[in-house]
N, C-alpha and C positions, 0 to 999 in steps of 0.2 A: 030368808033361809034358802039354802040351796037344795034342790031336789036330789035325793040319793038314787043313783041308778040301781036297778035290781040286779042281783048277782046272776051272771050268765052261767048256765049249766055247762060244765066241762064235758067235752066229748071223750068217750072212751075209744082210744085207737090202739090197735095192736102194734106193739113195738118189737115184733119178732124179727123183722128184717132191718138192715141198716138204713134203707131208703125211707122207712117209716118215721125215723127220728126227725126228718126235715119237716114233718107236719106238726111237730110239737111247738107250741106257742111259748117263746122265751122272752117276750117283750118286757115283762115285769122284772126279769133278772137284768136285762140290759139297761133299763131305766134306773135300777138301783145302783148299778156299777157307774153309770154316768153321773148320778148325783154324788156318789162318793168321790169320784175324780174331781168334780167341780168344787167340792168342799176342801179337797186337798189344795186346789189351786188358789181359791179366793178365801178360804177359811169358813168357819161356821159362825152363825149369829151369836153364839154364846162367847166366842173368843173376841168379837169386835166390841169396841167402845160405843157409847151413845153418840159421840161426835161423828163417828163414821157412818152411823145409820140414820141420824136425824140432822136436819139443817134448821137453824134458828133464824126465822125471818125477822130481822131488826129494822127493816125499811118502814117508814111511816106510811100509813094507809091514806090514800087520797080518794075522797068520795067523788065519783063521777069523772075522774080524770085518770088517764093512763100514766104509767111510769115515765120518768124523764127520759127523753130521747137523747142518746149520746151523739156527739158530733163525730165527724169523720176522723179528726185528729185523735180524739179520745179512744175511739174504736181501734185505731191503728196501734196505740200504745198498749191496749189490753191484748190485742192479738200478738204483739211482739213478745209479751211475757209468757204466753202459752207455748207449749212445745209444738214443733211442726208436725203436721200429719204425715209427712213423708217418713219420719223416723218413728212413728207410733207403732209400726209393726215390729220394730227391732227391740222395743221395751219388754223386759221380763216381768210379766204380771202374775206369774205362778208363785204360790206359797209352798210348793213342794220342797222339802229339804234335800240337800245334796246327799245322795247315797254314799259318796266317798267323803268321809268327814275330814280326813287328813290329806286334802288335795294340795299339790304344790302350785300355788298361785304365782305366776310369773309377772313381775312388774313391767309394764309396757314402757319402752323407752321412746322419748320424743324423737321424731325425725328431724334431721338437720342439726346444725350447730347453733349454740347460743352465743352469738358473737358478742353481745353486750356483757355476758358473764366472763368471756375470755379476755375482754379488754379491761374490765374492772378488777377481776381477780385472776390474773394469769397463774396457772398451776404447772404448765409445761414449758420447756424451752422454746418450742415453736410459737407459743403464745407471746412470749417476751420478744422473740425476733420479729413477729408480725407487728407488735406495737412500735418497735424501733423503725421498721420500714414505713409504717404509717406516719410516724413523726417526720421522717426525712421527706416523704412525698408531699405532705401538707406544707412543710417548710419551703420546698422548691416551688410549690404552687403559689404560696403567698408572695414569694420573691418575684415570680413571673407576673403576677397581678400588679405588684407594686411597680415593676418596670414598665408595664403597659400603661398604668395610670400616669407615670412620669414621662412616657414616650421615650424611654431609653432603649436603644437598639443595641443588643449585645452581639458583636461580631466575633465569634469564637474560631471560625475556620475560613479558609479561602474557598469560595464557591467554585472557582475555576480550577482548583487543584484536583488532579485525578488521583483518588485514594482507593486502594484495594482493601476491602473489609477483612481479608485474611491476615493483613499485617497487624491488626489490633487484637486478634485472637491467636494465642500461641498454639502451635501444633497443626493448624489447618493448611498452612502454605508449605507443602512438601516439595523440596527441590528435586527429588527423584521422580515425582509425577505419580505417586501412588494414590494421592487424594485428588479427585477431580473437583471441578468447580461446583457441579451439582451436589456432590456429597458434602462439600464445605457449606453450601447454602442450607442443606438439610440439618447438618450438625449445629450451625449457628442458630437456627430456629428452635432447636430442642434445648439449647442452653440459655435461652432467654435473650438472645441478641439477633432477632430475626431481621433478615435483609430482604428487601423487596426485589424479586427477580425481574430484571428488565430484559428487553429483547437483545439478541446478540448483535444486531446492527448498531446498537448504541455504544458498543465497546470497541469499535474500530473507526478510524478516521475516514471521512468521506471526501476529504480534499487535502491537497498538499499545500494549499495556500497558507501563508503565515497569518497569525492573528493581527499582527501589525507589521506592515512592510515599509521599509524606508523609502522615501521618494528618491527619484533620480538626482544625482549630484548636479545635473545641469539646471535643476529647478531652483537653485539657491539664488538669493538676491545678489550675490557677488560670486558667480560660478567661474570655474577655470575655463579658458577658451576651448580646450579639447572636450570637456564634458558638455559644454553648451552646444558645440557643433555636433557631437554625437546625438544629443537629444533632438536637435533640429532635423538631422538626417533620419532618425527613427520616425519622427512625425511625418516627414515628407514621404517616406516609403509607405507608410500606412495610408496617407491621403491618396497617393498614386494608385494603390490597390482599390480604394473605394471608387475613384474616378473610373478606373478600368472596368470595374464591375457594372457601374451605371451605364457606361458606353456600350457594354455587351448587351445589357437588357434593352437599351434603346435600339440597338441594331437588330435584335431578333424579334422586336415587337413593333415599335412605331415605324421604323424605317422600312419595314418589309411591305408596307401598304402605301399605295400612291394617294396623293392628295387631290381631291376634286372639289369643285364648287358645290354649294348646297343644291342648286338647280339640277346639276348633272347627277348628284347623288339620288335625288328624288326620282329623276327620270329612269335611272338604272333600276331602282327598287321597283317602280311600277312595271317596267319591262320584265323584270325577273319574276314578280308575283303573278303576272298575267301570261306567263310563258305556257303555251300549249292549250290555252282555253279555246281559241278560235279553231285550231286544228281538231280538237276533240269534238267541238260542235259540228263541224262539217263532216267528220267521219261518222258521227251518230246519224246525221241526216241521210248519208249514203247507205248506211246499213239498214235504216228503216225502209228506204225505197227498194232495196234489194229483197228484203223480207216480204214486201208486198207482192213482188213478182213471183217469187219461188213458192212452190206448194208447201203445205204444212208437214213438218217432220218433228218427231220427238227429240228432246234434247239428248238423251242417252240412247246409244245404239242398241238394238236388240241383242240379247245375250244368246250366244250359241254354245251348246254343250259339245265342245270338241275334245274327244278322248284320244289319247296317244295309242298308236297301234302297238302290237307286240314287238314288231321289228324295231320301232323307234325306242321303246323302253330298253330293249337289249343293247342297242347301240349306246344309249346313255350310260348303262351300267359298265359297258366295256371302256368308255371314255374315263369314267371315274376310277376304274381299276388301273388304267394306264397312267393317269395323273398321280395316283398313290405310289405306283412303282417308280415313276420318275423322281418324285420327291424323296423317296427312300434312297435311291442311287445318289442323289445330290448330297444328302446328309452323310452317306458313307464316304463319298469323295472328299467332303469338307473335313471329316474326322481324320482321314489319311493325311490331308494337307496340314492339319493342325499338329499331328504327331511329328511331321517333318520339321516344322518351324516352332518346336516347343521351346527352344532357347530364346528365340525372339519374343515369344509370348511372355516368358518369365521376365525378360528385360522390360517389357511394356508394363507388366504388373508392378515391378519394382519402381518404375518411373511414376506410375499413377499413385502408388502408396507414398512416395516421397513428396509429390505435389500435394497430396492430401494432408500430410504432416505439416508442410509449410503453411498451408491454408489454415490449419488448426492453430499453429503457432502465431500467425498474424492476427487471427481473431482473438486469441487469448491476450496478446499484447494490446490490441485495440480495446478489449473489454477492461483490462487493467488500467489503461490510460483514461478511459471514460469514467472509471470509478472515482477518480480524483479530480474530475472536471466539474464546473458548476452545473448543478442539476436544474431541470425545469420544474420549479415548484408551482408555477402558475401557468397562465395561458401565454406568457411572453418568455422568450429565450433571453438569457443573460448576455449582454453585450458589454465588452470592456469600455469604460468611459474614455473620452479623449484626454490626452495628456496636457497638462497646463504648462505653457511655455511663454516666456517673454522674448520678443524679438530683440536683436542686438541693440537697436536704438532705444528700447524700453528698459534695458538693464541699467539700474541706477547706481549700484555699488554700495548703497547704504539703506538702512531700514526706513529712514524718514521719507525718502523719495521713491521707494519701491512701488511698483504698480501691482496691486493684488490681482491674482488670476484664479486662485483656488479657494475652496471653502472647506473648512474642517468638518462641518456637519455633513456635507455631500460626500466627502471622502469616506467618512465612517459608515454612511448609509450604503455606499457601493461595496465597501468591504464586507458588510454583513450579507449582502446579496451574493457576493462571490463565494463566501464561506457557507452557503446553503442555510443561512439562518433566517432570511427574509425572502419572500417571493418577489420576482422582478415585476415592477409595475411601470406604467407609462402615464403621462399626464393626459387627462381626458378633458377636452373643452366641450361643455354642454351648450347647445344652441338654445337661446331663449325662444319660447313659444310665441308665435305671432298671434297677437290678440286683436280680433276685429272689434273695433269700437263703434258704438251706435249712440246717437244723441236722442234723448227722450223727446217725445212730441211736445211735452209741456215746456221745454226749454228752447224750442225753436221759434223763430219769428215767422209770422205768416208770410208765405211766399219766398222764404229765404232757405237755401239748402245748407247742409253742413260744410260743403266745399266753399260756398260763398263766405260763410263766417270765418273759415280758416284763412281765406285770402284777405279778408278785411283785417284780421289780427296781424297777419304778416305785414300788410301795408302800413298799419298803425305803428308797428314796431320799427319798421324801416324809417318812417317819417320822424319818429322820436329820436332815433340814432342820428339821423342827418341834422336835426335841430341841435342836438348836443355837440356835434362836430363843428357846426357853424359858431356856436357860442365860444368854444375853445379857440 
């Protein structure tokens, strides 16, 4: 039994003033209201069923043994069925009725589209159009996969043909020039025909060279005499230019220096490198002897504080003022002379402007010409290959006895380099590394060197060759 607490005697407090009401004990009223609110939230015991208040323990009792321990997998399955603690605060556990009985409950709509429902039961025209588009897309996809499996290459257009995307879309190519290329690109992207915008340098030609240039008529297996002579004269002129350039380089480099023997070269080098060494040594000895005889002096002379006199400063100021006036007179005289020869100055300025315009024009022409010449794409500059020609005695006149001089593969390769499609390269010959060989000590005969073994093998090979020659 629980002990009953004795009733405390209430204090009699004057409630004359408002501040005295704070001393009143209202704990019992607050507790009553809190209990009432809790009953509204969770309900009273009389309203609840026995199943909600009591739990029937149906598990068998085990004497001396604890309940069965669940495995990790079973525990995870049980936890997966329980609601997450994160959302426990959002659950409505109150039993309080809604004060507004006729509340307008809005049915929440699911976010996003139900694509599966639109495909299976299309109710709108756009759903039916989407199904048609999907059918066309997957049909083309299956055709592409079938072509890929059968290794069938579909060539639908010429890859070398230059096509403007504005020709395929009506209304974008305006002859009056109202629609620019940038606006056409923007419009094509918005109507579902997006075009990849490339750099402006890809839309103009960088070379005037033709994709395929016909060979010279003199290269034919049965050329006309005039064409053959013209080709030979062209090659001779080019070779003469190359020889002239080589002779010039030899004249300004190798021929400028005299040839001497190796002994004379070493003697001159020794004399040049030892020039002035003996003289410097003798001069240093003489200076040391003179320093011993002279008394000691400091390296730097003593500093003297020499101030200018008042008369010297006034003279200096007068000279500066005189120089300023002289310069002013010279400028005034020059201005007067310029006014007199103003016509000649105008002619000089016109001539200078004309020379400047000519220089700009030549530079512009040179830049325009260089724009269509072979570019240097790599470290080597492009050089035109030699022309293939047959000498008069090699011209056969028929294809059976013709002497081949050219190669179709090389010709195409040089054409790609000339048209700025491939960088110019040169054949590089790599030297083999010199490997120093050693013979293991276990393979050597005692007292015999590697060179002796090599000489023996050579002698044996020579004897075998001589014996074979004698037998023959």
